[in-house]
C-alpha positions in Angstrom: 66.2 20.9 98.9 62.8 21.8 97.6 62.7 25.2 96.0 59.1 25.2 94.8 55.9 23.7 96.1 55.9 20.2 94.5 53.1 18.6 92.5 51.2 15.8 94.3 50.1 12.8 92.4 46.5 11.6 92.6 47.5 8.3 94.0 49.2 10.0 96.9 46.4 12.3 97.9 43.8 9.5 97.6 45.6 7.4 100.1 44.6 7.1 103.7 48.2 7.6 104.7 48.2 11.1 103.1 45.1 12.1 105.0 46.6 10.9 108.2 49.8 12.9 107.5 47.7 16.0 106.7 45.8 15.7 110.0 49.1 15.3 111.8 50.6 18.4 110.1 47.5 20.5 110.8 48.0 20.1 114.6 51.0 22.4 114.2 49.6 24.7 111.5 49.7 28.4 111.5 46.0 29.0 111.7 45.9 32.5 110.2 47.7 31.0 107.2 45.2 28.2 107.0 42.3 30.7 107.0 43.9 32.5 104.1 44.4 29.3 102.2 40.8 28.2 102.7 39.5 31.5 101.4 41.9 31.5 98.5 41.2 28.0 97.2 37.4 28.1 97.7 36.5 31.8 97.3 34.4 31.4 100.4 34.9 34.4 102.7 32.9 32.9 105.6 36.0 31.2 106.9 37.4 34.6 107.9 34.3 35.5 109.9 32.5 34.6 113.1 34.0 31.7 115.0 37.2 31.6 112.9 37.9 35.3 112.9 41.5 35.7 114.2 42.0 37.6 117.4 44.6 40.4 117.8 48.3 39.5 117.6 50.0 39.3 120.9 53.6 40.5 120.6 56.2 39.1 118.3 55.9 35.6 116.8 53.8 33.9 114.2 50.5 33.9 116.2 50.0 30.2 115.3 46.7 29.8 117.3 45.1 32.9 115.7 43.9 33.9 119.2 41.1 31.4 118.9 39.7 29.3 121.8 40.8 25.7 121.7 37.4 24.4 120.6 37.4 26.7 117.5 41.0 25.8 116.7 40.1 22.1 116.6 37.0 22.8 114.5 39.1 24.9 112.1 41.7 22.1 111.7 38.9 19.6 110.9 37.3 21.9 108.3 40.8 22.5 106.8 41.5 18.8 106.6 38.3 18.1 104.7 38.5 21.1 102.4 42.2 20.7 101.5 41.7 17.0 100.8 38.7 17.7 98.6 40.7 20.4 96.8 43.7 18.1 96.2 41.5 15.3 95.0 39.6 17.4 92.5 36.3 17.2 94.4 36.0 21.0 94.7 35.8 23.4 91.7 38.9 25.6 91.5 38.1 29.1 92.6 39.6 31.9 90.4 42.7 33.5 91.9 41.7 36.4 94.2 42.0 39.8 92.6 44.9 41.8 94.1 42.6 44.0 96.1 41.0 40.9 97.5 44.4 39.6 98.6 44.9 42.8 100.6 41.5 42.3 102.2 42.3 38.6 103.1 45.7 39.6 104.4 44.2 42.4 106.5 41.9 39.9 108.3 44.6 37.3 109.0 47.1 39.8 110.3 44.5 41.8 112.2 45.4 45.0 110.6 44.1 47.3 107.9 46.3 46.6 104.8 46.1 49.6 102.4 44.6 48.9 99.0 47.7 50.4 97.3 49.7 47.4 98.6 47.6 45.0 96.5 49.8 44.9 93.4 53.0 44.2 95.4 51.2 41.5 97.4 50.0 39.7 94.2 53.6 39.6 92.9 55.0 38.4 96.2 52.3 35.7 96.5 52.7 34.6 92.8 49.2 35.3 91.5 50.9 38.0 89.4 54.2 37.3 87.6 57.3 39.4 87.4 58.9 37.2 84.8 59.6 39.1 81.6 58.2 38.1 78.3 60.9 36.7 76.0 62.1 39.0 73.3 61.4 38.1 69.6 64.4 36.6 67.8 64.9 39.8 65.7 65.1 41.9 68.9 67.5 39.6 70.5 70.0 40.1 67.7 69.9 43.9 68.4 70.0 43.6 72.2 72.9 45.2 74.0 75.2 42.8 75.8 75.1 43.4 79.6 77.8 42.9 82.2 76.5 41.9 85.6 78.9 42.5 88.5 78.3 40.2 91.5 76.5 36.9 92.2 74.6 37.6 95.4 70.8 37.9 95.5 71.0 41.0 93.1 73.3 39.5 90.5 71.5 36.2 90.4 68.1 37.9 90.0 69.4 40.0 87.2 71.0 37.0 85.4 67.9 34.9 85.7 65.6 37.5 84.4 67.9 38.5 81.5 68.1 34.9 80.6 64.3 34.5 80.6 63.9 37.7 78.5 66.5 36.5 76.0 68.9 39.4 76.6 72.6 38.5 76.3 74.8 39.0 79.4 78.1 38.1 81.1 78.2 37.7 84.9 81.3 38.0 86.9 82.3 37.6 90.6 85.5 38.3 92.4 85.0 35.1 94.4 85.3 31.5 93.3 81.7 30.7 94.1 78.3 32.4 93.8 76.6 34.0 96.8 78.2 37.4 97.4 78.1 38.4 101.0 76.6 35.0 101.9 79.7 33.4 100.5 82.1 35.7 102.1 80.7 36.1 105.7 81.4 32.9 107.6 82.0 34.1 111.1 80.5 32.0 113.9 76.8 32.6 114.4 76.4 34.4 111.0 72.9 34.3 109.7 69.8 36.3 108.7 68.0 38.7 111.0 65.0 38.7 108.6 62.7 35.6 108.6 64.2 33.5 105.8 60.9 32.6 104.1 60.7 36.4 103.4 64.5 36.7 102.8 64.3 34.7 99.6 63.1 35.1 96.0 59.4 35.2 95.4 60.0 33.1 92.3 62.1 30.5 94.0 60.5 29.6 97.3 61.9 26.9 99.5 59.5 24.8 101.5 62.0 23.0 103.7 64.0 25.7 105.4 65.3 24.1 108.6 65.1 27.2 110.7 63.1 30.4 110.7 66.2 32.5 110.8 68.6 30.6 108.6 72.4 30.5 109.1 74.9 31.7 106.6 75.6 28.2 105.2 71.9 27.6 104.6 71.4 30.9 102.8 74.5 30.3 100.7 73.4 26.8 99.8 70.0 28.3 98.7 71.7 30.7 96.4 73.9 28.0 94.9 70.9 25.9 94.3 68.9 28.7 92.7 71.9 29.5 90.4 72.1 25.8 89.5 68.3 25.4 88.9 68.2 28.4 86.6 71.4 27.5 84.7 73.4 30.5 85.9 76.1 28.8 88.0 78.1 27.6 85.0 77.9 30.9 83.2 79.7 32.9 85.9 83.3 34.1 85.3 84.7 33.5 88.8 87.7 35.2 90.3 87.0 38.3 88.1 86.5 41.9 89.3 85.5 45.0 87.6 88.4 47.5 87.9 87.2 50.3 85.7 84.6 51.2 83.1 84.6 54.1 80.7 81.6 55.2 78.6 82.3 55.5 74.8 79.8 57.9 73.5 80.4 57.3 69.8 80.3 53.5 70.1 77.5 53.6 72.8 79.1 51.0 75.0 81.2 50.7 78.2 84.9 49.9 77.7 85.8 47.9 80.8 88.9 46.6 82.5 88.4 43.3 84.3 91.0 41.9 86.6 91.5 38.2 87.4 92.3 37.1 90.9 95.9 36.4 89.7 96.2 40.0 88.6 95.8 39.4 84.9 93.9 42.3 83.3 91.3 41.9 80.5 89.6 44.5 78.4 86.2 44.2 76.9 83.2 46.2 75.7 79.6 45.9 77.0 76.5 47.8 76.0 75.2 47.9 79.6 76.7 47.5 83.0 74.7 46.4 86.0 76.4 46.7 89.4 75.0 44.0 91.7 77.6 44.5 94.5 75.0 46.2 96.8 75.8 48.1 100.0 77.4 45.5 102.2 80.4 44.2 100.3 83.5 46.0 101.7 84.4 45.8 105.4 84.7 49.0 107.5 88.0 48.8 109.3 88.6 51.2 112.2 91.9 53.1 112.1 93.1 52.2 115.6 96.6 53.3 116.5 98.9 50.4 117.2 96.6 47.8 115.6 99.5 46.5 113.5 101.6 45.9 116.6 99.2 43.5 118.2 100.9 40.1 118.3 97.8 37.9 118.3 95.3 37.3 115.4 93.2 40.3 114.3 90.2 39.4 112.1 87.2 41.3 110.7 84.0 39.4 110.9 83.5 39.9 107.1 87.0 38.3 106.5 86.8 35.4 108.9 89.7 33.0 109.0 88.2 29.5 109.1 91.4 28.2 110.8 91.1 30.6 113.7 90.6 28.7 116.9 89.5 30.8 119.9 89.5 28.0 122.4 90.9 29.3 125.7 91.6 32.8 124.3 90.8 36.2 125.8 88.9 37.8 122.9 88.3 41.5 122.4 85.3 42.2 120.2 85.3 45.7 118.9 81.7 46.7 118.1 78.2 45.7 119.3 76.2 45.7 116.1 74.6 43.0 114.0 77.7 40.8 113.5 78.8 41.1 117.2 75.3 40.1 118.4 75.5 36.9 116.4 79.2 36.3 117.1 79.4 36.7 120.9 76.7 34.0 121.7 78.5 31.7 119.3 82.0 32.0 120.8 81.3 32.5 124.5 81.5 28.8 125.4 84.7 28.4 123.5 86.7 31.5 124.5 88.2 31.8 128.0 86.9 35.4 128.2 85.1 37.8 125.8 85.3 41.6 126.2 82.8 43.5 124.1 83.6 47.1 123.4 80.5 49.1 122.8 80.4 52.6 121.4 76.6 52.9 121.7 73.9 50.4 122.6 71.4 48.9 120.1 67.7 48.3 120.2 67.2 44.5 120.3 64.0 42.8 119.2 62.8 39.5 120.8 61.3 36.9 118.5 60.3 33.4 119.7 61.4 32.0 116.4 65.0 33.1 116.8 67.1 30.0 116.9 64.0 27.8 116.5 63.6 25.0 114.0 60.7 24.8 111.5 58.7 21.7 112.6 58.3 18.8 110.2 54.6 19.4 110.3 54.9 23.0 109.0 57.3 21.8 106.3 54.8 19.2 105.2 52.1 21.9 104.9 54.5 24.2 103.0 55.3 21.4 100.6 51.9 19.8 100.0 49.1 22.3 100.8 48.5 24.7 97.8 49.3 28.3 98.7 50.2 27.6 102.4 53.9 28.6 101.9 52.8 31.7 99.8 50.4 32.9 102.4 52.7 32.2 105.3 55.3 34.3 103.6 52.8 37.0 102.6 52.0 37.6 106.3 55.7 38.2 106.8 55.8 40.6 103.9 53.3 42.8 105.8 54.2 42.1 109.5 58.0 42.6 108.9 57.5 45.3 106.3 55.1 48.1 105.7 53.2 47.4 108.9 56.2 49.0 110.7 56.4 52.1 108.5 54.2 54.5 110.7 56.4 53.8 113.7 59.3 55.4 111.9 57.6 58.7 110.8 58.3 61.8 112.8 55.2 63.5 114.4 56.2 67.2 114.7 53.7 67.7 117.5 55.0 64.7 119.6 55.9 65.9 123.1 58.9 63.6 123.7 61.1 64.0 120.6 64.2 63.4 122.6 63.4 59.7 123.1 60.8 58.8 120.5 59.2 60.2 117.3 55.5 59.4 117.7 53.1 57.6 120.0 53.5 54.2 118.4 57.3 54.6 118.5 57.0 55.4 122.2 55.0 52.2 122.8 57.7 50.2 121.1 60.3 52.0 123.3 58.4 51.0 126.5 58.1 47.4 125.2 61.8 47.1 124.3 63.1 48.8 127.5 60.9 46.4 129.5 62.4 43.5 127.6 65.9 44.7 128.4 65.1 45.1 132.1 63.6 41.6 132.2 66.5 40.0 130.4 69.1 41.8 132.7 67.1 41.5 135.9 70.0 39.7 137.6 72.5 42.3 136.3 71.0 45.7 136.9 74.4 47.2 136.5 74.1 46.5 132.7 70.7 47.9 132.1 71.7 51.5 131.6 74.6 50.6 129.3 72.3 48.4 127.3 69.4 50.9 126.8 69.7 53.3 123.9 68.9 56.9 124.3 67.7 57.4 120.7 64.3 56.3 119.4 63.6 52.7 118.4 64.5 52.0 114.7 66.8 55.1 114.6 69.5 52.5 113.9 68.9 49.1 112.4 67.1 47.0 115.1 68.7 43.7 115.9 67.4 40.3 116.7 68.2 38.7 120.1 70.2 35.6 119.3 71.2 35.1 123.0 72.9 38.5 123.4 71.5 39.4 126.9 72.1 35.8 128.1 75.7 36.1 126.9 76.2 39.5 128.7 75.2 37.9 132.0 77.8 35.1 131.6 80.7 35.0 134.0 83.2 35.1 131.1 81.7 38.0 129.1 82.2 41.7 129.9 80.3 44.6 128.3 82.6 47.7 128.3 80.6 50.7 127.2 83.5 52.6 125.8 85.3 52.8 122.4 88.7 51.4 121.8 91.2 54.2 121.1 94.5 52.4 121.0 96.0 48.9 120.6 99.4 47.6 121.8 101.1 44.3 121.5 98.9 42.5 124.1 95.8 44.4 124.6 93.5 47.4 123.9 92.9 50.7 125.7 89.5 52.5 125.9 88.5 56.2 125.9 88.8 56.3 129.8 92.3 54.8 129.7 91.1 51.4 130.8 93.3 48.7 129.4 92.2 45.1 128.7 94.6 42.3 127.8 93.6 40.1 124.9 94.9 37.2 122.9 92.7 37.9 119.8 90.9 41.0 118.4 87.7 40.6 116.4 86.6 43.7 114.5 82.8 43.5 114.4 82.6 46.9 112.8 80.4 46.3 109.8 80.6 47.6 106.3 81.6 50.8 104.5 78.0 51.1 103.2 78.0 54.7 102.2 81.2 54.5 100.1 79.2 52.8 97.4 81.1 51.2 94.5 84.3 52.5 96.1 86.8 50.2 94.5 85.5 50.7 90.9 86.4 53.6 88.7 83.4 54.5 86.6 83.9 57.2 84.1 80.8 58.5 82.3 79.9 61.0 79.7 82.5 63.8 79.4 85.0 61.9 81.5 83.2 62.5 84.8 83.8 59.8 87.4 81.1 58.5 89.7 83.4 59.5 92.6 83.5 63.1 91.2 79.7 63.1 91.0 79.1 61.7 94.4 82.1 62.5 96.6 83.3 59.9 99.0 80.0 59.4 100.9 77.1 61.0 99.1 75.8 58.5 96.6 72.6 59.7 94.8 70.7 57.8 92.1 67.3 58.0 90.4 65.1 55.3 92.0 68.4 54.2 93.6 69.4 52.7 90.2 70.8 55.2 87.7 72.6 58.6 87.4 72.8 61.4 84.8 75.9 61.3 82.6 76.2 57.5 83.1 74.1 56.0 80.2 73.3 52.3 80.3 74.5 51.9 83.8 72.3 50.6 86.6 72.8 49.7 90.3 70.8 47.1 92.3 70.5 47.7 96.0 72.1 51.1 95.4 71.6 54.4 97.3 68.5 54.9 99.3 67.0 51.5 98.5 67.5 49.8 101.9 64.0 49.4 103.4 65.0 50.6 106.9 61.5 50.2 108.2 61.4 46.5 107.3 60.9 44.1 104.5 63.6 42.3 102.6 66.3 43.5 100.2 65.4 40.6 98.0 61.9 42.0 97.5 63.4 45.4 96.6 65.9 43.9 94.2 63.2 42.0 92.3 61.3 45.2 91.8 64.5 46.9 90.5 65.4 44.0 88.2 61.9 44.1 86.6 62.3 47.8 86.0 65.8 47.5 84.4 64.6 44.6 82.2 61.7 46.6 80.9 64.0 49.4 79.9 66.5 47.1 78.2 63.6 45.4 76.4 62.4 48.7 75.1 65.9 49.6 73.9 66.3 46.3 72.1 62.9 46.4 70.4 63.1 50.1 69.3 66.7 50.6 68.1 67.8 52.5 71.2 71.6 52.6 71.7 71.7 54.4 75.0 69.3 55.4 77.8 70.3 58.0 80.4 68.1 59.5 83.1 67.5 63.2 82.4 68.7 65.8 84.9 65.2 67.2 85.6 63.5 64.0 86.8 66.7 63.1 88.6 66.7 66.3 90.6 62.9 66.2 91.1 63.3 62.7 92.5 66.2 63.6 94.8 64.2 66.6 96.2 61.2 64.3 97.0 63.6 61.7 98.5 65.4 64.2 100.8 62.1 65.8 101.9 60.7 62.3 102.8 63.9 61.5 104.6 63.6 64.5 106.8 60.5 63.0 108.3 62.1 59.7 109.1 63.4 58.5 112.5 66.9 58.1 111.0 67.2 61.9 110.8 66.9 62.1 114.6 69.9 64.2 115.9 70.6 61.9 118.9 72.7 59.3 117.1 75.1 58.4 114.4 74.8 55.4 112.1 76.1 54.0 108.9 72.9 55.3 107.3 74.2 58.9 107.4 77.2 60.6 105.9 79.4 63.2 107.5 76.9 66.0 106.6 74.0 64.1 108.2 72.4 63.1 104.9 70.8 59.6 104.9 72.5 57.8 102.0 71.4 54.2 102.4 67.7 54.1 103.3 64.4 54.2 101.5 62.0 56.8 103.0 58.8 55.2 101.5 56.8 52.1 102.0 57.7 49.0 100.0 54.3 49.5 98.2 55.2 53.0 97.2 58.6 51.9 95.9 56.8 49.1 94.0 54.5 51.7 92.4 57.4 54.0 91.4 59.3 51.1 89.8 56.3 49.2 88.4 56.9 50.6 84.9 59.5 52.7 83.2 58.4 56.2 82.4 60.3 56.8 79.2 59.9 60.6 79.6 62.4 60.2 82.5 65.1 59.2 80.0 67.1 60.6 77.2 66.9 57.9 74.6 69.5 57.9 71.8 69.0 55.8 68.6 71.4 53.1 68.0 74.3 54.2 65.8 75.5 50.7 64.9 74.9 47.0 65.5 75.6 46.2 69.2 78.9 44.5 69.8 79.0 41.1 71.4 81.4 40.9 74.4 84.1 38.4 74.2 
């Protein structure tokens, strides 16, 4: 596996064979990306103009041909071949890296959209022309740095550990499993994979040039995380099979007294100056309380707790749920099971993408590996196209005349496109169209990727039953209408208990208040999604209201959060600060801004329920701003937001 674009020796690029390979690779290049690369490495903006100016994007996909006529495509490939070879061979002067605002302009041209100037700083960091890596602490400050406990080794935990290591801040990292990877270690159900393009769903600082597929499977993502942990020296530092059971803040000692529990039940107590929760939102399965479920004589398995020994060959399988996991699972098991019955409480909006299930060609892998900035610009187009470009579609227009079905004109266009896609996919099964078409606006719930879902629904051995399961007996399930379906196995594709954040942990802050007391069961609230009054030196990654529901990547969000936390910990270490606690006033001001912004989001639409919202209707999981605005809010710590208490004694080093 290659995690970073490799260096190329002079002998290689000077060879005729390399030139031939480059010409071969360029035949399958993403031409908008090539245009960005040429502009970047030469500083010559004429490549973006006139005969090479990209045409408008046509639907989903990578827009590989840039909308150019064939003659212009061939000329662009020839120009790119010459310029890239000259650049690699040192025959062209190196242009200075484009300023962030220029990156936004280049990106705007190659995606055919106006990219706001306030996105520039985020783009520079995602591309790598600006670095998020923290400066290492001086030795004297390292001696005074608080010891941090990181809980979890998914994307969030690994990002925190890597950046703490680079800053020279001491830490201990634990995971309840016996391997790194978090949810990508735990979720192994058939068909499990990402619904975000994987070149985007990966660390900006650890890009992989040889992903085999555009939408990687679970095993590929897990392997990536293992390799990143190995490359950065984190894998061997993890305490595996260890869970945080409780943590109590000791005000006098300025540390958290924690109880850890090993997988064999053995408890261990320790003290840590800082606790970072990196368990995220999707770590505990949501199990429906179905009467009679315990009486079922066949196997019952949740997708998040998949039994690798479960063989569904020849079985009648009842799949409870039709969300993200079901849409990946059903196409993966339909050819194995004798019959699959899918029980759907409500339909989902499903997005087509020509790259779903597609392999990345060897030609594109070559370009990503050997052409400077090709991988970065390919990914940067995804940062915009799958991120903030979608934001206006989700904002409620109070004057919109059809609020029952959409929230603005652009949202209505998406609705027409998606309903047309459903109708085309189910043309041979018109009886399924109504049951498969949501009544709520697009993006009101998490939109899902079509991995062969509609094709599966039209199979002879798959039934879509648009009813909820209300009861289970020894040999089958019964729906709301009293319809009973016999089954040999039940699969609970019912997602995660996302709003019950940090549910298994008991966190007791200043004055003995628990986080559960502060939040209740389902109303998590945190300043910038990371920290809470009365809980000093405690931070969450991918916490409340940090899920970019309009698009993007949780990995991008987590990298912003880690940078913010590291900056605050660095300040504490260098300035003799023993505890940092967000003050009540900025916390309440932030929450008021947050809730007001959420009121104008599509997720507040009354025509649906989702895991985004608690029982009172408040949106607990999602970020109501663009990725660029969240980047601006977390770019630097405003120390006025915090009550900073001087250190009372030398920080203790955890055992």
